C-alpha positions as CSV (number, residue, x, y, z in Angstrom):
1,M,95.5,-2.2,67.6
2,K,95.0,0.3,70.5
3,H,94.1,-2.0,73.5
4,E,91.9,0.3,75.9
5,H,94.2,-0.6,79.2
6,M,97.5,0.2,77.9
7,I,99.7,2.6,79.5
8,T,101.1,5.3,76.7
9,F,104.3,5.5,76.9
10,T,105.8,9.2,75.9
11,T,109.0,7.9,75.0
12,N,109.5,8.7,71.1
13,P,110.6,6.5,68.9
14,K,111.9,8.4,66.4
15,K,114.3,10.2,69.1
16,N,115.3,7.2,71.5
17,Q,118.8,9.1,71.2
18,S,117.6,11.7,73.4
19,Y,119.9,13.2,76.3
20,E,117.5,12.5,79.2
21,F,116.2,8.8,77.5
22,Q,119.7,7.6,77.3
23,A,120.7,8.3,81.1
24,V,117.8,6.4,81.9
25,R,117.5,3.9,79.9
26,F,118.9,0.9,82.2
27,K,117.1,1.6,84.9
28,A,114.1,-0.2,86.3
29,L,110.7,1.3,84.6
30,L,108.7,1.6,88.1
31,L,105.0,1.9,87.7
32,L,103.1,4.1,90.2
33,S,99.5,5.0,90.7
34,S,98.5,7.8,90.7
35,E,98.6,8.9,93.7
36,G,102.4,7.6,94.2
37,Q,101.3,4.4,95.6
38,Y,104.6,1.6,94.2
39,L,102.8,-0.7,91.7
40,A,105.7,-2.7,89.6
41,R,109.0,-2.9,89.0
42,F,110.4,-4.2,85.6
43,D,114.1,-4.6,85.2
44,A,115.4,-3.0,81.8
45,P,116.5,-5.6,79.2
46,K,120.0,-6.3,79.1
47,T,120.1,-3.8,75.6
48,G,118.0,-1.5,77.5
49,W,114.8,0.4,77.1
50,T,113.5,1.4,73.9
51,H,110.1,2.9,72.8
52,Q,108.8,-0.5,71.2
53,I,110.2,-2.4,74.0
54,L,108.4,-0.6,76.8
55,C,105.2,-0.5,74.3
56,N,105.2,-4.1,73.8
57,I,105.4,-5.0,77.6
58,N,101.6,-3.3,78.1
59,T,100.7,-7.0,77.7
60,L,102.1,-7.8,81.5
61,F,100.0,-4.9,82.9
62,N,97.1,-5.9,86.0
63,N,94.5,-4.9,84.2
64,A,93.1,-3.9,87.9
65,W,95.5,-0.6,87.3
66,H,93.1,1.8,85.2
67,Y,91.0,2.5,88.3
68,C,93.9,4.2,90.1
69,G,95.7,5.1,86.9
70,V,99.1,4.8,86.4
71,D,102.4,6.6,85.6
72,A,105.6,5.0,84.7
73,Y,108.7,5.9,85.3
74,L,112.4,5.1,84.0
75,G,114.9,7.0,87.3
76,E,113.2,10.0,87.7
77,L,112.2,10.4,84.0
78,Q,108.3,10.1,83.9
79,V,108.3,8.0,79.8
80,G,104.3,6.8,80.7
81,Y,100.9,7.5,81.9
82,F,97.3,6.2,82.1
83,E,94.5,7.6,83.2
84,A,92.1,6.1,85.3
85,D,88.8,4.9,83.9
86,K,85.8,7.9,85.1
């Protein structure tokens, strides 16, 4: 079931072995508003991020963020987004 205020993670679950993702999978997950304001940081799990772990942590995100939109980054690699409600 899709939650209406979830970040869409663009990591491909079948391509988690891509060079770009492997290079950042142990970096902290940074959440920024669509305007670039810092919202939150989540340290990587000991085993590193996977697509499934990223999707599972959507429950930790502040529902108020749906008003500003969110961009998710591992290092400098954008791995997800949520467009603000209009």
